[in-house]
C-alpha positions in Angstrom: -3.3 13.9 52.4 -7.0 13.2 52.1 -8.3 10.2 54.2 -12.0 9.0 54.0 -13.3 5.8 55.6 -16.5 3.9 56.1 -17.2 0.3 57.3 -16.7 -1.1 53.8 -13.8 0.9 52.3 -11.1 3.6 52.6 -9.8 6.3 50.3 -6.4 7.7 50.9 -5.1 10.5 48.5 -1.5 11.4 49.0 2.2 10.3 48.4 3.6 7.2 49.9 7.3 6.9 50.4 9.4 3.8 51.3 6.5 1.6 52.3 7.7 -1.7 53.8 6.5 -5.1 52.9 3.2 -5.9 54.6 0.0 -8.2 54.2 -3.2 -7.1 52.7 -6.6 -8.1 54.2 -8.3 -6.2 51.5 -7.8 -5.4 47.8 -5.7 -2.2 47.1 -6.0 -0.1 44.0 -3.2 2.4 43.5 -3.6 5.0 40.8 -0.9 7.3 39.7 -1.7 11.0 39.3 0.7 12.3 37.0 3.8 9.9 36.8 4.9 6.4 37.0 5.7 4.6 40.3 7.4 1.6 41.7 5.8 -1.6 43.2 8.1 -4.3 44.5 11.0 -2.8 42.6 9.2 -2.7 39.3 8.1 0.4 37.4 4.3 0.7 36.9 3.9 2.5 33.7 0.2 1.9 33.0 -0.9 4.4 35.7 -2.5 1.8 38.1 -1.6 -1.4 40.2 -4.2 -3.8 41.6 -3.0 -5.7 44.7 -5.1 -8.7 45.7 -5.5 -10.0 49.2 -2.4 -11.9 50.4 
């Protein structure tokens, strides 16, 4: 896993498994590197998912 952070953003490169529901205080952009993935029980087939602040 790669993790980089500065005061305005963070970058995490790695797999996420069985993540529990949580709130976001910043936007999140998830990009697939090779295959589809699941968000909230739905398959993401376009290669990316944008999660707004909730």
